[in-house]
Residue, then its C-alpha position, 0 to 999 in steps of 0.5 A: m507573871i513573876w509568880k508563875e515564872c519563878v514558883t511553877p518551875s520551883l514546884v517541878v524541882l520540888m517534886w523531882m527532888v522528893f520522888r527521885t531515887d538517889s541510890i538506885f539506877v536502872l541501867k538496862e532492861y530486857e522483856i520477853q516479847c509475846d507474839p501472840p499475847a495469848d501464848c506468852d512465853y515466860i522465864v523459868s530460870i536464869h544462869q550467868d557465865p561469869s567468864a564470858r559475862n553472858l546470861f542464859l535464860a530458859t523459858r518454857n519453850s526456848v533458850l536465850k543468850l544475852d550479853e552482860n548489857l541484856v542485848l539478845k545474842l541468840d534465841r533457840r526454840t526447844d519445843e520442836g520435834s519428837y522431844n518437845g516439852t516445857n523447860v523446867l531446869l537449866a544447869l550451866r558449866d563452862t562449855d555446855f549446859i543441861l536443859c530438862k523438860s518436865d512436860p510431857n517427857g521428863i527428859c534432860e538434854l545436853r546443849e553447847v553454849v556457843h550456838l545453843n545447839l544439841v550436842d550431836d556426838v552423844d545420845s544427849r537425851t535421857y529421862v531424869v525428871p518426872p513427866g507431866g509437869q508434876s515437879r519443878p526440879v532443883g539441879w546444880i553441877d559440881q565436881g564428881p567423885l571420879d576424876g575427870e567428871d562433874t556430876l549433875n545433882i537433881a532433886v524433884t518433888s515427886g517420883g513419877t515413872r518413866g520405865g521405872t521410878i525416877p529418884l527423888l534425889s540423884t547424882r549423875r555422871l557428867p564427863k568433862g571435855d570429849l563426851s564421845p566415850i560416854p554414849e549414854f549421857l547421864d544414864f549412869l546413876v552414881d547413886d540415888y534415893s527413892v522412896p520405898a514402895s511401902y511408903f506409897k502403900s501405907g503412908p501419905c502422898l509424897e507431894v505433901d512431904i517434900e519440895p526442894f527449893y535450893g541446892f549447892s555444894v561447899g567443900s566436901y559436901r552437897y546440901l539441899l534445902k526443902r520444904h516439908s510437911a507434918t500433915q496430909k493436907g498438902e500444906y508445908t510446915g517447915v524447912k529441912i536441910v540435907q547434907l551428902c558427901r561429894g567425895n564418894a559414890s555412896y549415899r550412906s552419908y545422907i542426913e537431914l535436920p530441920l531449919e528454924c528462924g526464931n519463932d518463924l512467925a509461927e505463933g498460934n496454930g492452924e493457918s498461921q503455921v503454914l509455910v507459904n514460901s522459902a528462898a535461899h542464897l549462899v555467900n562465902d560461908y553463910l547461908y541466908v534463908s527466908f521463911t514466909r508464913n500466913t499471919g492471918t486470913e489475907s496477910v503474910g510475914s517473912n523472916v530471914c536468918s543467916y546460918s554458918i555452914t561450919w555451924i551447920n556441919e557441927r550440928f550434923m556431926e552431933r546428930r550422927r554421934e548421938c545415933l551411933e552412941a545409942r543416945t536415940k532410938t531411931t533414925e527419925l526419918s519419917w519417909f524412910g521408915y524410922d530405921r533403928c539406931p544401934s541398941k548400944p554404942l558402936p565400938s571405935s573398932k568399927f567406926d573412928y569417932s575422931r573423924l566426925g569433926e574432919d572436913d573431909s570425913c564421909y560416913d560410909l557404914g551400912v547402919a544408922q543411915p539414912l539419918g534424920g533428926t527432930k532437933p532444929i538448927q535454929q537462929a534468930p531472925m535478922g530484924i532489918l530483913t523482916q518484911p510483910e511480903v512473900i520473899t521469893s529471892i535473896l542476894v547478899v552483897k559486900s559493897p565495893g570499897d567498904e564493909t557495908t553489906t547490902y541485902i537485896l530481897g525479891e518479893g511476890t508483887g514484883y518489887i525488890h528491896m535493898l537494905d543495909e545494916y545502917g537502916s537504909h531501905e530502898s524499894v524498886p518496882i521491877d515488874v509490878g504484879h509478877q513475882i521475882l524469880s526464885v531461880g536466878g531472880l537476883i544475880l550479882h554482876p561479876e564486877g560486883d557493882r551491879f546486879y540483875a533482877s528478874s521476873q517471869r517476863k522481864i530482866v533488869l540490870i540495876s546499879l548498886a552505886k550509892p551517894t557517899t555517906t558517913a556510916p554511923s559510929t554506933t554498932p549497927s542495929t535495926t534502930t540505927t538512924p539512916a544516913i543522909g542520902s538514903g531512904a526516907n531521910s533522903s526524901l526529907l532532905n530533898a523536900m527541905l531543899g525544894v521548899t527552900v527554893i520555893v521560899g527563895c522565889i517568893v522572897l524574890a518575887v515580893s522584892i521585885s514587886w515592891s521595887r516596881v511599886s517604889d518606882y511607880i510612887l517616885q514617878l508620881 
């Protein structure tokens, strides 16, 4: 009886100590309700309004507004009426947001953030993205070249037609405040790039060449990340980054270069070269990009690299100078026809070379543009972030109150991984079997002490709080021993404590039993 009363509860304590998670706390959850289950809606993208602390979710057929604790505030159907279709993009600003639908119309519309209704005083629908579900566009809003206007930047995979070719990359006017002076909302293109007709006549299908997956703006420039292919098999082989000026309406500043991440897990040939997926996250001046490749018949591996935006700009400047100084023959841009660079250096009377290094410089000449290049912008992989899984989302957070950087990776099986430079590694199931979203899959709360992780069906609020630990005094590296209280060492410590509890119970049980035996002998 003594054994059962003491050891059995101790076993329960031991199991709780070994398997509990000290450093991760799931605070709230919200799951898309399927009614009927056979016609389940799913989340396409998520955006946060930091000032109001609301989350806006675009699903296939609806727009939802949740508060910061994942309580549903509004749910508005968007697939009704003559402009129905599948939502593929949501871009948010202060008082309104853009919602784009791919199937079947290829339109974008303007809605206000309070009640999620269409803005009635303007013609808020126009064709922007390819119809028929051909493309998953990438879009973001930034300050436009004209005073009093924002711009909506949209990149698509393929240029379908809707009364004309829809551009692969376009910048569209988005007036601020009172929209009534602009009766045809988004109809005015500031500028765009479409693939020349000759490309379709003589070249491979466009889909095998370009797939955008991340866009952002920093300082005087806009940037776009895209997967690209060097084959006609529809398999992506690498990543390129595009830079454009945001200070004027011209696309003459277009330049793109390859991004590489060490050996990029691409050793060997054939199947091992295929790029399965890429994800990206910008924080401060650093861009984090993942590269997931096939490493075998049924296996993948992912590397993550960090690139300084300042350093990227320097590489773009060097490539621009190389072409203008006639140190390379062509613009090295396959999809635009390999136009020639100048046959002799462009004189300083036509171009001020000293401006290439200035933050607000913007190339605006009609020669040597658009410009590509084959020399990659290359970095070494961050060893602590190498994973044998498909990475679909990245979030990088400076922990409140200290200098520890936490790296959060979402992956294709529905787990997230939290790692830091001291070796701590925690894995948490968010929605097993359903990948973490690539658009809004990981979002930091405005207070910086928690974040949202989302799959197509569920969004979870997770705390970043960790037990107090003493960081190792050695330089951080991939081989640093984890601090007590994190990862595997935490489980080991808990197990030792649990075993101590059981041993103590055994000693107590034997002691009590011997005491009873002694009493019995004395009674004899």
